PDB file of N, CA, C and O in Angstrom, chain B, residues numbered from 101:
ATOM      1  N   GLU B 101       0.841  -1.202   0.000  1.00  0.00           N
ATOM      2  CA  GLU B 101       0.000   0.000   0.000  1.00  0.00           C
ATOM      3  C   GLU B 101       0.875   1.251   0.000  1.00  0.00           C
ATOM      4  O   GLU B 101       1.803   1.359   0.801  1.00  0.00           O
ATOM      5  N   PRO B 102       0.586   2.188  -0.886  1.00  0.00           N
ATOM      6  CA  PRO B 102       1.359   3.438  -0.883  1.00  0.00           C
ATOM      7  C   PRO B 102       1.029   4.291   0.346  1.00  0.00           C
ATOM      8  O   PRO B 102      -0.068   4.200   0.896  1.00  0.00           O
ATOM      9  N   PRO B 103       1.980   5.113   0.765  1.00  0.00           N
ATOM     10  CA  PRO B 103       1.694   6.044   1.867  1.00  0.00           C
ATOM     11  C   PRO B 103       0.507   6.951   1.524  1.00  0.00           C
ATOM     12  O   PRO B 103       0.298   7.303   0.363  1.00  0.00           O
ATOM     13  N   ALA B 104      -0.252   7.316   2.531  1.00  0.00           N
ATOM     14  CA  ALA B 104      -1.459   8.124   2.323  1.00  0.00           C
ATOM     15  C   ALA B 104      -1.159   9.445   1.622  1.00  0.00           C
ATOM     16  O   ALA B 104      -1.984   9.932   0.848  1.00  0.00           O
ATOM     17  N   ASP B 105       0.006  10.030   1.880  1.00  0.00           N
ATOM     18  CA  ASP B 105       0.366  11.308   1.261  1.00  0.00           C
ATOM     19  C   ASP B 105       0.543  11.190  -0.248  1.00  0.00           C
ATOM     20  O   ASP B 105       0.540  12.202  -0.949  1.00  0.00           O
ATOM     21  N   PHE B 106       0.698   9.967  -0.756  1.00  0.00           N
ATOM     22  CA  PHE B 106       0.911   9.756  -2.188  1.00  0.00           C
ATOM     23  C   PHE B 106      -0.406   9.597  -2.938  1.00  0.00           C
ATOM     24  O   PHE B 106      -0.417   9.493  -4.165  1.00  0.00           O
ATOM     25  N   ILE B 107      -1.515   9.577  -2.203  1.00  0.00           N
ATOM     26  CA  ILE B 107      -2.841   9.343  -2.777  1.00  0.00           C
ATOM     27  C   ILE B 107      -3.573  10.673  -2.955  1.00  0.00           C
ATOM     28  O   ILE B 107      -3.634  11.484  -2.032  1.00  0.00           O
ATOM     29  N   CYS B 108      -4.120  10.885  -4.136  1.00  0.00           N
ATOM     30  CA  CYS B 108      -4.885  12.104  -4.391  1.00  0.00           C
ATOM     31  C   CYS B 108      -6.212  12.041  -3.642  1.00  0.00           C
ATOM     32  O   CYS B 108      -6.935  11.052  -3.757  1.00  0.00           O
ATOM     33  N   PRO B 109      -6.546  13.089  -2.870  1.00  0.00           N
ATOM     34  CA  PRO B 109      -7.819  13.093  -2.141  1.00  0.00           C
ATOM     35  C   PRO B 109      -9.044  13.104  -3.056  1.00  0.00           C
ATOM     36  O   PRO B 109     -10.133  12.719  -2.631  1.00  0.00           O
ATOM     37  N   ILE B 110      -8.879  13.535  -4.295  1.00  0.00           N
ATOM     38  CA  ILE B 110     -10.009  13.590  -5.225  1.00  0.00           C
ATOM     39  C   ILE B 110     -10.210  12.235  -5.899  1.00  0.00           C
ATOM     40  O   ILE B 110     -11.324  11.711  -5.929  1.00  0.00           O
ATOM     41  N   THR B 111      -9.129  11.670  -6.441  1.00  0.00           N
ATOM     42  CA  THR B 111      -9.244  10.412  -7.199  1.00  0.00           C
ATOM     43  C   THR B 111      -9.082   9.176  -6.330  1.00  0.00           C
ATOM     44  O   THR B 111      -9.480   8.081  -6.728  1.00  0.00           O
ATOM     45  N   THR B 112      -8.505   9.339  -5.155  1.00  0.00           N
ATOM     46  CA  THR B 112      -8.118   8.249  -4.247  1.00  0.00           C
ATOM     47  C   THR B 112      -7.161   7.266  -4.923  1.00  0.00           C
ATOM     48  O   THR B 112      -7.132   6.084  -4.580  1.00  0.00           O
ATOM     49  N   GLU B 113      -6.382   7.760  -5.882  1.00  0.00           N
ATOM     50  CA  GLU B 113      -5.386   6.949  -6.575  1.00  0.00           C
ATOM     51  C   GLU B 113      -3.998   7.559  -6.399  1.00  0.00           C
ATOM     52  O   GLU B 113      -3.860   8.731  -6.047  1.00  0.00           O
ATOM     53  N   LEU B 114      -2.982   6.752  -6.647  1.00  0.00           N
ATOM     54  CA  LEU B 114      -1.603   7.202  -6.567  1.00  0.00           C
ATOM     55  C   LEU B 114      -1.383   8.345  -7.557  1.00  0.00           C
ATOM     56  O   LEU B 114      -1.761   8.242  -8.724  1.00  0.00           O
ATOM     57  N   MET B 115      -0.775   9.428  -7.090  1.00  0.00           N
ATOM     58  CA  MET B 115      -0.548  10.583  -7.960  1.00  0.00           C
ATOM     59  C   MET B 115       0.673  10.351  -8.848  1.00  0.00           C
ATOM     60  O   MET B 115       1.651   9.731  -8.430  1.00  0.00           O
ATOM     61  N   SER B 116       0.601  10.859 -10.079  1.00  0.00           N
ATOM     62  CA  SER B 116       1.758  10.810 -10.973  1.00  0.00           C
ATOM     63  C   SER B 116       2.247  12.220 -11.294  1.00  0.00           C
ATOM     64  O   SER B 116       3.416  12.404 -11.637  1.00  0.00           O
ATOM     65  N   ASP B 117       1.362  13.223 -11.188  1.00  0.00           N
ATOM     66  CA  ASP B 117       1.724  14.621 -11.451  1.00  0.00           C
ATOM     67  C   ASP B 117       1.139  15.476 -10.321  1.00  0.00           C
ATOM     68  O   ASP B 117       0.193  16.234 -10.535  1.00  0.00           O
ATOM     69  N   PRO B 118       1.712  15.348  -9.113  1.00  0.00           N
ATOM     70  CA  PRO B 118       1.143  16.073  -7.970  1.00  0.00           C
ATOM     71  C   PRO B 118       1.395  17.573  -8.040  1.00  0.00           C
ATOM     72  O   PRO B 118       2.481  18.023  -8.406  1.00  0.00           O
ATOM     73  N   VAL B 119       0.373  18.329  -7.683  1.00  0.00           N
ATOM     74  CA  VAL B 119       0.473  19.783  -7.591  1.00  0.00           C
ATOM     75  C   VAL B 119      -0.049  20.222  -6.235  1.00  0.00           C
ATOM     76  O   VAL B 119      -0.896  19.559  -5.637  1.00  0.00           O
ATOM     77  N   MET B 120       0.472  21.359  -5.750  1.00  0.00           N
ATOM     78  CA  MET B 120      -0.015  21.911  -4.497  1.00  0.00           C
ATOM     79  C   MET B 120      -0.946  23.072  -4.795  1.00  0.00           C
ATOM     80  O   MET B 120      -0.619  23.965  -5.576  1.00  0.00           O
ATOM     81  N   ALA B 121      -2.099  23.045  -4.168  1.00  0.00           N
ATOM     82  CA  ALA B 121      -3.091  24.108  -4.337  1.00  0.00           C
ATOM     83  C   ALA B 121      -2.946  25.131  -3.214  1.00  0.00           C
ATOM     84  O   ALA B 121      -2.132  24.963  -2.306  1.00  0.00           O
ATOM     85  N   ALA B 122      -3.744  26.190  -3.288  1.00  0.00           N
ATOM     86  CA  ALA B 122      -3.679  27.274  -2.312  1.00  0.00           C
ATOM     87  C   ALA B 122      -3.990  26.808  -0.891  1.00  0.00           C
ATOM     88  O   ALA B 122      -3.627  27.483   0.072  1.00  0.00           O
ATOM     89  N   ASP B 123      -4.659  25.661  -0.751  1.00  0.00           N
ATOM     90  CA  ASP B 123      -5.003  25.157   0.582  1.00  0.00           C
ATOM     91  C   ASP B 123      -3.845  24.404   1.235  1.00  0.00           C
ATOM     92  O   ASP B 123      -3.964  23.950   2.373  1.00  0.00           O
ATOM     93  N   GLY B 124      -2.715  24.267   0.512  1.00  0.00           N
ATOM     94  CA  GLY B 124      -1.557  23.583   1.068  1.00  0.00           C
ATOM     95  C   GLY B 124      -1.582  22.080   0.878  1.00  0.00           C
ATOM     96  O   GLY B 124      -0.639  21.394   1.275  1.00  0.00           O
ATOM     97  N   HIS B 125      -2.639  21.551   0.280  1.00  0.00           N
ATOM     98  CA  HIS B 125      -2.752  20.114   0.033  1.00  0.00           C
ATOM     99  C   HIS B 125      -2.311  19.803  -1.397  1.00  0.00           C
ATOM    100  O   HIS B 125      -2.385  20.652  -2.286  1.00  0.00           O
ATOM    101  N   SER B 126      -1.852  18.570  -1.596  1.00  0.00           N
ATOM    102  CA  SER B 126      -1.439  18.132  -2.930  1.00  0.00           C
ATOM    103  C   SER B 126      -2.518  17.269  -3.560  1.00  0.00           C
ATOM    104  O   SER B 126      -3.205  16.497  -2.890  1.00  0.00           O
ATOM    105  N   TYR B 127      -2.644  17.427  -4.883  1.00  0.00           N
ATOM    106  CA  TYR B 127      -3.650  16.720  -5.665  1.00  0.00           C
ATOM    107  C   TYR B 127      -3.040  16.309  -6.999  1.00  0.00           C
ATOM    108  O   TYR B 127      -2.030  16.870  -7.423  1.00  0.00           O
ATOM    109  N   GLU B 128      -3.652  15.328  -7.660  1.00  0.00           N
ATOM    110  CA  GLU B 128      -3.268  15.000  -9.030  1.00  0.00           C
ATOM    111  C   GLU B 128      -3.664  16.182  -9.917  1.00  0.00           C
ATOM    112  O   GLU B 128      -4.793  16.665  -9.841  1.00  0.00           O
ATOM    113  N   ARG B 129      -2.732  16.650 -10.761  1.00  0.00           N
ATOM    114  CA  ARG B 129      -2.976  17.853 -11.560  1.00  0.00           C
ATOM    115  C   ARG B 129      -4.289  17.788 -12.346  1.00  0.00           C
ATOM    116  O   ARG B 129      -5.097  18.715 -12.276  1.00  0.00           O
ATOM    117  N   SER B 130      -4.506  16.705 -13.090  1.00  0.00           N
ATOM    118  CA  SER B 130      -5.699  16.640 -13.942  1.00  0.00           C
ATOM    119  C   SER B 130      -6.984  16.675 -13.117  1.00  0.00           C
ATOM    120  O   SER B 130      -7.972  17.285 -13.525  1.00  0.00           O
ATOM    121  N   ALA B 131      -6.969  16.022 -11.960  1.00  0.00           N
ATOM    122  CA  ALA B 131      -8.160  16.005 -11.105  1.00  0.00           C
ATOM    123  C   ALA B 131      -8.443  17.391 -10.533  1.00  0.00           C
ATOM    124  O   ALA B 131      -9.594  17.826 -10.480  1.00  0.00           O
ATOM    125  N   MET B 132      -7.391  18.078 -10.109  1.00  0.00           N
ATOM    126  CA  MET B 132      -7.581  19.408  -9.526  1.00  0.00           C
ATOM    127  C   MET B 132      -7.979  20.417 -10.598  1.00  0.00           C
ATOM    128  O   MET B 132      -8.759  21.329 -10.325  1.00  0.00           O
ATOM    129  N   GLU B 133      -7.453  20.267 -11.817  1.00  0.00           N
ATOM    130  CA  GLU B 133      -7.872  21.161 -12.897  1.00  0.00           C
ATOM    131  C   GLU B 133      -9.356  20.983 -13.206  1.00  0.00           C
ATOM    132  O   GLU B 133     -10.067  21.959 -13.444  1.00  0.00           O
ATOM    133  N   ARG B 134      -9.822  19.725 -13.199  1.00  0.00           N
ATOM    134  CA  ARG B 134     -11.260  19.475 -13.410  1.00  0.00           C
ATOM    135  C   ARG B 134     -12.074  20.090 -12.271  1.00  0.00           C
ATOM    136  O   ARG B 134     -13.119  20.694 -12.509  1.00  0.00           O
ATOM    137  N   TRP B 135     -11.590  19.934 -11.026  1.00  0.00           N
ATOM    138  CA  TRP B 135     -12.268  20.498  -9.863  1.00  0.00           C
ATOM    139  C   TRP B 135     -12.403  22.012 -10.014  1.00  0.00           C
ATOM    140  O   TRP B 135     -13.480  22.573  -9.816  1.00  0.00           O
ATOM    141  N   LEU B 136     -11.292  22.666 -10.368  1.00  0.00           N
ATOM    142  CA  LEU B 136     -11.283  24.130 -10.457  1.00  0.00           C
ATOM    143  C   LEU B 136     -12.086  24.657 -11.638  1.00  0.00           C
ATOM    144  O   LEU B 136     -12.410  25.843 -11.676  1.00  0.00           O
ATOM    145  N   ALA B 137     -12.411  23.806 -12.595  1.00  0.00           N
ATOM    146  CA  ALA B 137     -13.223  24.236 -13.732  1.00  0.00           C
ATOM    147  C   ALA B 137     -14.630  24.615 -13.293  1.00  0.00           C
ATOM    148  O   ALA B 137     -15.304  25.399 -13.960  1.00  0.00           O
ATOM    149  N   THR B 138     -15.074  24.052 -12.161  1.00  0.00           N
ATOM    150  CA  THR B 138     -16.443  24.327 -11.711  1.00  0.00           C
ATOM    151  C   THR B 138     -16.533  24.814 -10.267  1.00  0.00           C
ATOM    152  O   THR B 138     -17.607  25.207  -9.813  1.00  0.00           O
ATOM    153  N   LYS B 139     -15.407  24.793  -9.536  1.00  0.00           N
ATOM    154  CA  LYS B 139     -15.443  25.177  -8.116  1.00  0.00           C
ATOM    155  C   LYS B 139     -14.272  26.080  -7.775  1.00  0.00           C
ATOM    156  O   LYS B 139     -13.256  26.077  -8.471  1.00  0.00           O
ATOM    157  N   SER B 140     -14.410  26.848  -6.714  1.00  0.00           N
ATOM    158  CA  SER B 140     -13.309  27.688  -6.242  1.00  0.00           C
ATOM    159  C   SER B 140     -13.031  27.412  -4.761  1.00  0.00           C
ATOM    160  O   SER B 140     -12.551  28.276  -4.027  1.00  0.00           O
ATOM    161  N   THR B 141     -13.346  26.191  -4.351  1.00  0.00           N
ATOM    162  CA  THR B 141     -13.150  25.806  -2.954  1.00  0.00           C
ATOM    163  C   THR B 141     -12.149  24.660  -2.854  1.00  0.00           C
ATOM    164  O   THR B 141     -11.838  23.994  -3.842  1.00  0.00           O
ATOM    165  N   SER B 142     -11.660  24.450  -1.650  1.00  0.00           N
ATOM    166  CA  SER B 142     -10.733  23.354  -1.390  1.00  0.00           C
ATOM    167  C   SER B 142     -11.480  22.032  -1.332  1.00  0.00           C
ATOM    168  O   SER B 142     -12.493  21.930  -0.639  1.00  0.00           O
ATOM    169  N   PRO B 143     -10.997  21.004  -2.054  1.00  0.00           N
ATOM    170  CA  PRO B 143     -11.629  19.678  -1.947  1.00  0.00           C
ATOM    171  C   PRO B 143     -11.496  19.082  -0.544  1.00  0.00           C
ATOM    172  O   PRO B 143     -12.306  18.245  -0.142  1.00  0.00           O
ATOM    173  N   MET B 144     -10.483  19.510   0.193  1.00  0.00           N
ATOM    174  CA  MET B 144     -10.231  18.958   1.520  1.00  0.00           C
ATOM    175  C   MET B 144     -11.028  19.664   2.615  1.00  0.00           C
ATOM    176  O   MET B 144     -11.563  19.014   3.514  1.00  0.00           O
ATOM    177  N   THR B 145     -11.107  20.993   2.540  1.00  0.00           N
ATOM    178  CA  THR B 145     -11.713  21.748   3.636  1.00  0.00           C
ATOM    179  C   THR B 145     -13.052  22.385   3.283  1.00  0.00           C
ATOM    180  O   THR B 145     -13.835  22.719   4.173  1.00  0.00           O
ATOM    181  N   GLY B 146     -13.322  22.556   1.983  1.00  0.00           N
ATOM    182  CA  GLY B 146     -14.542  23.228   1.564  1.00  0.00           C
ATOM    183  C   GLY B 146     -14.445  24.738   1.621  1.00  0.00           C
ATOM    184  O   GLY B 146     -15.373  25.442   1.224  1.00  0.00           O
ATOM    185  N   GLU B 147     -13.310  25.242   2.118  1.00  0.00           N
ATOM    186  CA  GLU B 147     -13.140  26.687   2.222  1.00  0.00           C
ATOM    187  C   GLU B 147     -12.714  27.278   0.884  1.00  0.00           C
ATOM    188  O   GLU B 147     -12.158  26.578   0.038  1.00  0.00           O
ATOM    189  N   ALA B 148     -12.974  28.558   0.699  1.00  0.00           N
ATOM    190  CA  ALA B 148     -12.604  29.238  -0.547  1.00  0.00           C
ATOM    191  C   ALA B 148     -11.095  29.236  -0.722  1.00  0.00           C
ATOM    192  O   ALA B 148     -10.351  29.445   0.236  1.00  0.00           O
ATOM    193  N   LEU B 149     -10.643  28.998  -1.959  1.00  0.00           N
ATOM    194  CA  LEU B 149      -9.219  29.082  -2.277  1.00  0.00           C
ATOM    195  C   LEU B 149      -8.884  30.527  -2.622  1.00  0.00           C
ATOM    196  O   LEU B 149      -9.632  31.184  -3.346  1.00  0.00           O
ATOM    197  N   VAL B 150      -7.769  31.020  -2.109  1.00  0.00           N
ATOM    198  CA  VAL B 150      -7.407  32.421  -2.351  1.00  0.00           C
ATOM    199  C   VAL B 150      -6.917  32.636  -3.777  1.00  0.00           C
ATOM    200  O   VAL B 150      -6.944  33.762  -4.274  1.00  0.00           O
ATOM    201  N   HIS B 151      -6.470  31.573  -4.442  1.00  0.00           N
ATOM    202  CA  HIS B 151      -6.095  31.645  -5.853  1.00  0.00           C
ATOM    203  C   HIS B 151      -6.219  30.251  -6.447  1.00  0.00           C
ATOM    204  O   HIS B 151      -6.372  29.268  -5.722  1.00  0.00           O
ATOM    205  N   SER B 152      -6.151  30.174  -7.763  1.00  0.00           N
ATOM    206  CA  SER B 152      -6.311  28.873  -8.430  1.00  0.00           C
ATOM    207  C   SER B 152      -4.998  28.371  -9.031  1.00  0.00           C
ATOM    208  O   SER B 152      -5.001  27.425  -9.818  1.00  0.00           O
ATOM    209  N   PHE B 153      -3.870  29.001  -8.663  1.00  0.00           N
ATOM    210  CA  PHE B 153      -2.572  28.563  -9.179  1.00  0.00           C
ATOM    211  C   PHE B 153      -2.219  27.198  -8.594  1.00  0.00           C
ATOM    212  O   PHE B 153      -2.368  26.976  -7.392  1.00  0.00           O
ATOM    213  N   LEU B 154      -1.753  26.287  -9.443  1.00  0.00           N
ATOM    214  CA  LEU B 154      -1.331  24.957  -9.009  1.00  0.00           C
ATOM    215  C   LEU B 154       0.178  24.846  -9.198  1.00  0.00           C
ATOM    216  O   LEU B 154       0.676  24.893 -10.323  1.00  0.00           O
ATOM    217  N   ALA B 155       0.897  24.700  -8.092  1.00  0.00           N
ATOM    218  CA  ALA B 155       2.359  24.617  -8.135  1.00  0.00           C
ATOM    219  C   ALA B 155       2.794  23.164  -8.206  1.00  0.00           C
ATOM    220  O   ALA B 155       2.328  22.346  -7.413  1.00  0.00           O
ATOM    221  N   PRO B 156       3.677  22.823  -9.139  1.00  0.00           N
ATOM    222  CA  PRO B 156       4.171  21.443  -9.195  1.00  0.00           C
ATOM    223  C   PRO B 156       4.835  21.063  -7.867  1.00  0.00           C
ATOM    224  O   PRO B 156       5.624  21.834  -7.321  1.00  0.00           O
ATOM    225  N   ASN B 157       4.516  19.889  -7.361  1.00  0.00           N
ATOM    226  CA  ASN B 157       5.117  19.412  -6.120  1.00  0.00           C
ATOM    227  C   ASN B 157       6.218  18.414  -6.497  1.00  0.00           C
ATOM    228  O   ASN B 157       6.018  17.200  -6.469  1.00  0.00           O
ATOM    229  N   HIS B 158       7.386  18.965  -6.849  1.00  0.00           N
ATOM    230  CA  HIS B 158       8.489  18.141  -7.337  1.00  0.00           C
ATOM    231  C   HIS B 158       8.997  17.171  -6.276  1.00  0.00           C
ATOM    232  O   HIS B 158       9.355  16.036  -6.589  1.00  0.00           O
ATOM    233  N   THR B 159       9.028  17.609  -5.039  1.00  0.00           N
ATOM    234  CA  THR B 159       9.509  16.738  -3.955  1.00  0.00           C
ATOM    235  C   THR B 159       8.607  15.528  -3.809  1.00  0.00           C
ATOM    236  O   THR B 159       9.091  14.400  -3.712  1.00  0.00           O
ATOM    237  N   LEU B 160       7.308  15.747  -3.792  1.00  0.00           N
ATOM    238  CA  LEU B 160       6.371  14.630  -3.660  1.00  0.00           C
ATOM    239  C   LEU B 160       6.451  13.713  -4.878  1.00  0.00           C
ATOM    240  O   LEU B 160       6.390  12.491  -4.738  1.00  0.00           O
ATOM    241  N   ARG B 161       6.585  14.288  -6.062  1.00  0.00           N
ATOM    242  CA  ARG B 161       6.696  13.466  -7.270  1.00  0.00           C
ATOM    243  C   ARG B 161       7.919  12.548  -7.180  1.00  0.00           C
ATOM    244  O   ARG B 161       7.843  11.365  -7.510  1.00  0.00           O
ATOM    245  N   ARG B 162       9.043  13.108  -6.728  1.00  0.00           N
ATOM    246  CA  ARG B 162      10.260  12.312  -6.578  1.00  0.00           C
ATOM    247  C   ARG B 162      10.066  11.188  -5.558  1.00  0.00           C
ATOM    248  O   ARG B 162      10.480  10.052  -5.789  1.00  0.00           O
ATOM    249  N   GLN B 163       9.435  11.515  -4.432  1.00  0.00           N
ATOM    250  CA  GLN B 163       9.185  10.506  -3.398  1.00  0.00           C
ATOM    251  C   GLN B 163       8.290   9.388  -3.915  1.00  0.00           C
ATOM    252  O   GLN B 163       8.522   8.219  -3.606  1.00  0.00           O
ATOM    253  N   ILE B 164       7.278   9.728  -4.691  1.00  0.00           N
ATOM    254  CA  ILE B 164       6.375   8.719  -5.256  1.00  0.00           C
ATOM    255  C   ILE B 164       7.145   7.825  -6.220  1.00  0.00           C
ATOM    256  O   ILE B 164       6.992   6.604  -6.191  1.00  0.00           O
ATOM    257  N   ARG B 165       7.973   8.426  -7.075  1.00  0.00           N
ATOM    258  CA  ARG B 165       8.760   7.633  -8.028  1.00  0.00           C
ATOM    259  C   ARG B 165       9.714   6.696  -7.303  1.00  0.00           C
ATOM    260  O   ARG B 165       9.864   5.537  -7.690  1.00  0.00           O
ATOM    261  N   GLU B 166      10.357   7.191  -6.258  1.00  0.00           N
ATOM    262  CA  GLU B 166      11.284   6.347  -5.488  1.00  0.00           C
ATOM    263  C   GLU B 166      10.524   5.193  -4.836  1.00  0.00           C
ATOM    264  O   GLU B 166      11.007   4.062  -4.807  1.00  0.00           O
ATOM    265  N   TRP B 167       9.342   5.483  -4.318  1.00  0.00           N
ATOM    266  CA  TRP B 167       8.529   4.425  -3.694  1.00  0.00           C
ATOM    267  C   TRP B 167       8.121   3.386  -4.741  1.00  0.00           C
ATOM    268  O   TRP B 167       8.164   2.185  -4.477  1.00  0.00           O
ATOM    269  N   GLU B 168       7.724   3.853  -5.935  1.00  0.00           N
ATOM    270  CA  GLU B 168       7.331   2.936  -7.002  1.00  0.00           C
ATOM    271  C   GLU B 168       8.489   2.022  -7.407  1.00  0.00           C
ATOM    272  O   GLU B 168       8.298   0.824  -7.618  1.00  0.00           O
ATOM    273  N   GLU B 169       9.692   2.597  -7.514  1.00  0.00           N
ATOM    274  CA  GLU B 169      10.859   1.792  -7.904  1.00  0.00           C
ATOM    275  C   GLU B 169      11.185   0.754  -6.839  1.00  0.00           C
ATOM    276  O   GLU B 169      11.601  -0.357  -7.168  1.00  0.00           O
ATOM    277  N   ALA B 170      11.002   1.099  -5.572  1.00  0.00           N
ATOM    278  CA  ALA B 170      11.326   0.201  -4.469  1.00  0.00           C
ATOM    279  C   ALA B 170      10.254  -0.889  -4.272  1.00  0.00           C
ATOM    280  O   ALA B 170      10.506  -1.919  -3.646  1.00  0.00           O
ATOM    281  N   ASN B 171       9.074  -0.640  -4.812  1.00  0.00           N
ATOM    282  CA  ASN B 171       7.982  -1.596  -4.620  1.00  0.00           C
ATOM    283  C   ASN B 171       7.588  -2.179  -5.951  1.00  0.00           C
ATOM    284  O   ASN B 171       6.682  -3.010  -6.017  1.00  0.00           O
TER     285      ASN B 171
END
């Protein structure tokens, strides 16, 4: 089982392109882009997001890749 931090809260699947949203949580890029197409709230908290910029989470992506190689 992958660590919980490697799982997208929207898709409940292992992330391959994790991004960090304004709420400080990481999501799969494609899932969060679909979410933001119709909503301006956090999928985790329900609170309004102060912006819709999605920052690549390179550290998490590297950790997921390392975990995949080891498993």
